C-alpha positions in Angstrom: 97.1 29.0 -51.8 100.0 30.9 -50.0 99.3 34.7 -48.7 103.1 35.3 -50.2 105.0 33.7 -53.4 106.8 30.3 -53.6 110.3 33.0 -53.4 110.0 34.4 -51.0 109.2 31.0 -48.8 112.5 30.0 -46.6 112.5 26.0 -46.6 115.8 25.9 -44.7 114.4 27.3 -42.3 110.8 25.8 -42.2 112.6 22.6 -42.4 114.4 23.8 -39.3 111.9 24.9 -37.0 109.0 22.0 -38.0 111.6 19.2 -37.1 112.5 20.7 -33.7 108.4 21.4 -32.9 108.3 17.9 -34.0 111.5 16.8 -32.0 109.2 18.2 -28.9 106.2 16.2 -27.8 107.9 12.5 -28.7 110.9 13.2 -26.6 108.8 14.1 -23.9 106.5 11.4 -24.0 109.4 9.1 -24.7 111.3 10.4 -22.1 108.1 10.2 -18.9 108.1 6.3 -20.1 111.3 6.2 -17.8 110.3 8.6 -15.2 107.0 6.6 -14.4 108.1 4.7 -11.8 109.8 7.6 -10.0 106.9 9.9 -10.8 104.8 7.1 -8.8 106.8 6.7 -5.9 107.2 10.3 -4.8 103.0 10.8 -5.6 102.5 7.6 -3.9 100.1 6.5 -7.3 98.9 3.6 -8.5 99.4 2.2 -11.8 95.8 3.7 -13.4 96.7 7.3 -11.6 100.2 6.8 -13.3 98.3 6.2 -16.7 97.0 9.6 -16.5 100.2 11.1 -17.0 100.2 10.0 -20.1 96.6 9.4 -21.2 95.6 12.9 -20.1 98.2 14.3 -23.5 97.0 12.2 -25.8 93.2 12.8 -25.1 93.5 16.4 -25.4 96.1 16.2 -28.4 93.6 14.2 -30.3 89.9 15.9 -29.4 91.6 19.7 -30.8 93.8 18.5 -33.5 91.0 18.8 -36.0 89.8 22.3 -35.2 93.1 23.7 -34.8 94.1 21.8 -38.7 91.1 23.6 -39.8 92.2 27.1 -38.3 95.6 27.2 -39.5 94.0 26.3 -43.0 91.6 29.6 -42.5 94.0 31.9 -40.9 97.6 30.9 -41.3 99.6 28.2 -40.4 102.6 30.5 -39.0 99.9 31.5 -37.1 98.8 28.4 -34.8 102.2 26.8 -35.1 103.4 29.9 -33.2 100.9 29.2 -30.7 101.3 25.7 -30.4 105.1 26.4 -29.4 104.5 29.3 -26.9 101.8 26.9 -24.9 104.0 23.5 -25.2 107.0 25.5 -23.6 105.1 27.6 -21.2 103.2 24.2 -19.8 106.0 22.0 -19.7 108.1 24.3 -17.2 104.4 24.6 -15.4 104.4 20.5 -15.3 108.3 20.9 -13.9 106.8 23.1 -10.9 103.9 21.0 -10.4 103.6 20.5 -7.0 101.0 17.3 -6.8 99.9 14.5 -9.4 96.8 16.1 -10.6 98.1 19.2 -11.4 100.6 17.3 -13.1 98.2 15.8 -15.2 96.5 18.8 -15.5 99.8 20.7 -17.4 99.9 17.5 -19.1 96.3 18.1 -20.7 97.3 22.1 -21.7 100.2 20.4 -23.2 98.6 18.4 -25.1 96.0 21.7 -26.4 99.4 23.5 -26.9 101.0 19.7 -29.6 97.2 19.5 -31.6 98.5 23.3 -32.6 101.8 21.6 -33.8 101.0 18.6 -34.9 98.2 20.2 -37.5 100.5 22.5 -38.4 104.5 21.2 -39.3 103.7 19.1 -41.9 101.3 21.3 -43.0 104.4 24.1 -43.6 106.1 21.6 -45.0 104.2 20.0 -47.9 103.2 23.9 -48.4 106.9 24.5 -49.2 108.4 22.0 -50.9 107.8 20.5 -54.2 105.9 17.1 -54.5 109.1 15.3 -55.9 111.1 16.8 -52.7 108.4 15.3 -50.5 109.2 12.3 -49.2 112.2 13.3 -48.8 111.9 16.2 -46.2 108.9 14.2 -44.3 111.4 11.8 -43.7 113.8 13.8 -42.5 110.9 15.4 -40.3 110.3 11.8 -39.3 113.6 11.1 -38.5 113.3 14.4 -36.1 110.2 12.6 -34.1 112.1 9.5 -34.3 114.9 11.6 -32.9 113.2 12.7 -29.8 112.0 8.9 -29.6 115.7 7.9 -29.5 117.0 10.3 -26.8 113.8 10.2 -24.9 114.2 6.7 -23.0 118.5 7.3 -22.9 118.4 11.0 -21.4 114.7 10.6 -20.0 116.7 7.5 -17.8 119.8 9.4 -17.4 118.0 12.7 -15.8 115.6 11.0 -13.9 118.6 9.0 -12.1 120.6 11.5 -11.8 118.3 14.9 -11.1 114.9 13.4 -10.7 111.9 13.1 -13.4 111.3 17.0 -12.9 114.8 17.9 -15.4 112.6 15.9 -17.7 110.3 18.7 -18.1 112.8 21.7 -17.3 115.0 19.8 -20.4 111.7 20.1 -23.1 111.3 23.8 -21.8 115.1 25.1 -22.9 114.2 23.1 -26.4 110.9 24.4 -26.9 112.1 28.4 -26.0 114.9 27.9 -28.5 112.3 26.4 -31.2 109.6 29.5 -30.9 113.1 32.2 -30.8 113.9 30.6 -34.2 110.3 30.3 -35.7 109.7 33.6 -34.6 112.5 35.1 -35.7 113.5 33.3 -39.0 109.9 32.3 -40.6 109.0 35.8 -42.4 105.9 34.0 -44.7 102.6 32.8 -43.8 100.5 29.6 -45.2 96.6 30.2 -46.0 94.8 27.4 -47.5 91.5 29.6 -48.5 90.2 32.9 -46.2 87.1 33.0 -48.0 85.3 29.8 -45.7 84.0 30.2 -42.8 85.3 28.5 -39.6 83.3 25.6 -38.1 82.4 26.5 -34.8 79.4 24.0 -34.1 81.2 20.8 -35.9 84.3 21.9 -33.4 82.5 21.5 -30.9 81.2 18.2 -31.9 84.7 16.9 -32.6 86.0 17.9 -29.3 83.5 16.7 -27.1 83.1 13.3 -29.0 86.9 12.4 -29.4 87.2 13.5 -25.7 84.2 11.4 -24.2 85.4 8.6 -26.4 89.0 8.6 -25.6 88.6 9.2 -22.1 85.3 6.2 -21.6 87.8 4.0 -23.6 90.7 4.4 -21.2 88.2 3.8 -18.1 86.0 1.4 -19.3 87.2 -0.8 -15.7 85.8 2.0 -13.9 82.0 1.7 -13.6 78.9 2.0 -16.0 79.3 5.6 -15.9 82.6 5.3 -18.0 80.6 2.9 -20.0 77.9 5.4 -20.8 80.8 8.1 -21.8 82.3 5.7 -24.7 78.5 5.3 -26.2 78.2 9.2 -26.0 81.2 9.5 -27.5 80.2 7.2 -30.4 76.4 8.9 -30.5 78.4 12.3 -31.1 80.8 11.4 -33.8 77.9 10.3 -35.4 76.0 13.4 -34.8 79.1 15.2 -36.1 79.3 12.8 -39.1 76.1 13.5 -40.2 76.1 17.7 -39.1 79.6 17.7 -41.6 77.8 16.4 -44.5 75.1 19.3 -44.3 77.2 22.1 -43.8 78.6 24.2 -46.3 81.8 25.3 -44.8 82.4 21.9 -42.8 84.9 21.1 -40.4 85.8 18.0 -42.0 85.4 17.5 -46.0 84.2 14.1 -45.6 84.8 13.6 -49.6 88.3 13.1 -48.5 87.4 9.9 -47.0 84.1 8.8 -49.5 86.4 9.7 -52.8 89.2 9.7 -51.7 90.7 6.2 -51.4 94.7 6.9 -50.4 93.5 9.8 -48.5 91.0 7.5 -46.4 93.2 3.8 -46.3 96.3 5.8 -45.3 94.6 6.9 -42.0 93.0 4.2 -41.7 96.5 2.4 -42.0 97.9 4.9 -39.3 95.3 4.8 -37.0 96.0 0.6 -36.6 99.7 1.2 -36.6 99.9 3.5 -33.6 96.9 1.5 -31.6 99.0 -1.7 -32.1 102.2 -0.1 -31.3 102.5 2.9 -28.7 102.0 0.7 -25.6 104.9 -1.0 -25.9 107.2 1.7 -24.7 105.4 1.8 -21.4 105.4 -1.9 -21.2 109.3 -2.6 -22.2 109.9 0.5 -19.7 108.3 -1.0 -16.8 109.6 -4.8 -17.7 112.4 -3.7 -18.1 112.9 -1.9 -15.2 110.8 -4.0 -13.0 111.2 -7.4 -14.3 115.1 -7.3 -15.2 116.1 -5.2 -12.3 117.5 -2.3 -14.6 117.7 1.1 -13.2 116.0 3.9 -15.6 119.9 5.1 -17.6 120.1 1.9 -18.8 116.6 0.9 -19.3 117.0 3.9 -21.8 120.4 2.9 -23.1 118.1 -0.1 -24.2 115.4 1.1 -25.3 117.5 4.1 -27.5 118.1 1.1 -30.5 114.7 0.9 -31.5 114.6 4.8 -32.1 117.7 4.6 -33.3 117.1 2.0 -35.8 113.9 4.3 -37.0 115.7 7.9 -37.0 118.3 5.8 -39.6 115.3 4.4 -41.7 112.9 7.5 -41.9 114.4 9.5 -44.1 115.5 5.9 -46.5 112.1 5.2 -46.4 110.7 8.3 -47.3 113.4 8.8 -50.8 112.0 5.3 -51.5 108.3 6.2 -51.2 109.1 9.7 -53.5 110.5 6.6 -56.1 108.0 3.6 -55.4 104.3 3.6 -54.0 104.3 4.2 -50.9 102.0 1.5 -49.9 104.6 -1.3 -50.4 107.1 0.4 -48.0 105.0 1.1 -45.9 103.0 -2.3 -45.5 106.6 -4.3 -45.4 106.7 -2.3 -42.4 104.1 -3.0 -40.8 104.4 -6.7 -41.1 107.8 -6.7 -39.7 106.1 -4.6 -36.3 103.5 -7.5 -36.1 106.3 -9.7 -36.2 108.0 -8.0 -34.2 104.9 -7.5 -31.4 104.3 -10.8 -31.9 107.9 -11.7 -30.4 107.2 -9.4 -27.5 104.6 -11.4 -26.2 106.6 -14.3 -25.0 108.9 -12.5 -23.0 109.8 -13.7 -19.2 111.9 -12.9 -16.2 114.9 -14.4 -18.1 114.7 -13.6 -21.0 118.7 -12.3 -22.6 119.1 -8.7 -23.5 120.9 -9.3 -26.8 117.0 -11.1 -27.7 115.7 -8.0 -26.4 117.5 -5.9 -28.1 117.4 -7.9 -31.9 113.4 -8.0 -31.6 113.9 -4.1 -30.9 116.1 -4.0 -34.1 113.0 -5.8 -35.7 110.8 -3.1 -34.4 112.0 -0.5 -35.4 112.6 -1.1 -38.9 109.1 -2.0 -38.9 108.1 1.7 -37.4 110.6 3.4 -39.6 109.5 1.8 -43.1 105.7 2.9 -42.0 105.7 6.2 -40.6 106.9 9.2 -43.7 106.2 6.5 -46.8 102.4 6.3 -45.1 102.3 10.4 -44.3 103.7 11.1 -47.6 100.8 9.1 -49.1 98.1 11.0 -47.0 99.9 14.5 -47.6 99.9 13.8 -51.4 96.4 12.7 -52.5 95.1 16.4 -51.5 95.1 19.7 -52.6 96.9 23.0 -51.4 94.1 24.0 -49.7 93.5 21.1 -47.3 97.2 20.6 -45.9 95.9 21.7 -42.9 93.2 19.2 -42.1 94.9 16.6 -43.9 98.0 16.9 -41.2 95.6 17.6 -38.9 93.1 14.3 -39.5 96.4 12.3 -40.0 97.7 13.4 -36.6 94.2 12.7 -35.0 94.4 9.2 -36.2 98.0 8.8 -34.7 96.6 10.2 -31.3 93.4 8.1 -31.1 95.5 4.9 -31.6 98.0 5.7 -29.2 95.2 6.6 -26.4 93.3 3.4 -27.8 96.5 1.6 -27.4 96.9 3.1 -23.7 93.1 2.5 -23.6 93.9 -1.7 -23.9 96.9 -1.5 -21.7 94.7 0.3 -18.7 92.2 -2.1 -19.1 94.1 -5.7 -19.0 96.1 -3.7 -16.1 92.7 -3.2 -14.3 91.9 -6.8 -14.8 94.8 -8.0 -13.2 96.0 -5.1 -10.8 92.9 -4.4 -9.2 94.8 -1.0 -8.1 97.2 -2.9 -6.3 100.8 -0.7 -7.6 103.3 -2.1 -10.2 106.4 -2.9 -7.7 108.9 -5.6 -8.2 106.7 -7.7 -5.8 104.5 -7.7 -8.6 106.6 -8.5 -11.3 104.4 -11.7 -12.4 101.1 -9.8 -12.7 103.2 -7.6 -14.7 104.1 -10.3 -17.3 101.0 -11.6 -17.4 99.4 -8.0 -18.5 102.0 -8.0 -20.7 101.6 -11.2 -22.9 98.2 -10.0 -23.2 98.8 -7.1 -24.0 101.3 -7.9 -26.7 99.2 -10.8 -28.1 96.8 -7.9 -29.1 98.9 -5.8 -30.3 100.4 -8.2 -32.9 97.1 -9.8 -33.9 95.6 -6.2 -34.4 98.9 -4.5 -36.6 98.5 -7.9 -38.6 94.7 -6.6 -39.4 96.5 -3.2 -40.4 98.5 -4.7 -43.5 95.1 -5.3 -45.7 94.3 -1.5 -45.6 97.8 -0.3 -45.8 97.9 -2.9 -49.2 95.0 -0.9 -50.7 95.0 2.4 -50.4 96.2 2.3 -54.2 98.4 4.4 -56.0 99.8 7.7 -55.2 102.4 8.7 -58.1 100.1 7.5 -60.6 97.6 9.9 -59.8 
């Protein structure tokens, strides 16, 4: 329950602050996809090392989401939200100043921890402020902010990299973060707390951070040796211990009844995990394809990738509104079906594929992504009581980030098999094409499999 009555809550400022914060992280990530070749050229890094500029962020974000979501429910969602924006802004500046690849990856990992605070609270704050009949629309606006970041990221990322170098991306993120922090710190007067009486699960938090970290890191580096395979299984074992412990402690970090007795919550999260596992790596692959196979510069490549995210920006509020009027599973499952088709078509891209065909398929993918995200989020947040908004938001965020990390792990595994440490250059474009074919086929099959749990989630509006 909120510590202050609803008449003093400021929905407009909460929506602006949450959407700005939700814009930050996808903007940075999608911008960096265009900057990867430039970062590699400056630091003379191979494909596997460059993959960690993306994966380090995803690893720490996923590992720390649940603890921060639970802390937000217990001690205040606004407190954690502001801390996350502060950290993300600071580490953006430090990333811009990084003198070597190791420090850049370190600052990206710390950015990931900060983003976990944002992911665990932004949607929870919006769900706390707005009534159920407006929830889909508001979450659709928030999703549109995410996709606006994805939309502007490739375009501005390519423009900034081409004109000023890759460091300018982090400087731009620093400026947006500073504006968001100022707005949230001065205009959000209320605090939202789920349940002050319960205790924070320190042991469960340690188990979740360690297990998810080991699982993601192990899966991302499977090709590096036996030790990494062992680490993967340690992560799986750790998650098993975490589940056992959470069932026995009186104040669990993650209430497992949300999964065992709440079908819409469980299947909506599973659908999110599959969807992001199947789709996140596509931006990375397409960026390399457009620049190294088609020969486009970062600015033009970013303009092409802009099309997909622009469709998502347009459709997300509409899809959110539709999920207020009809069952979210129908809208989201339609989106997954279109996404599967788009990924399958991408598997057949070659050196002579026309830009018109690529853009047409990006429109198809954008339609699929746009129809899935906000209805699925609406289904998750509408299936839990107010006391669990923070942990529900964090669980969904964990599924998203674990899925994204798994997606990059699939790409890294396939790249390691074909490239074997060779730098990605125009001269090795044939290897890139083969890697892309295999990756997109795997993603298409996975996305198609996700349609089943998306449809099986059951009714939301009837509950």
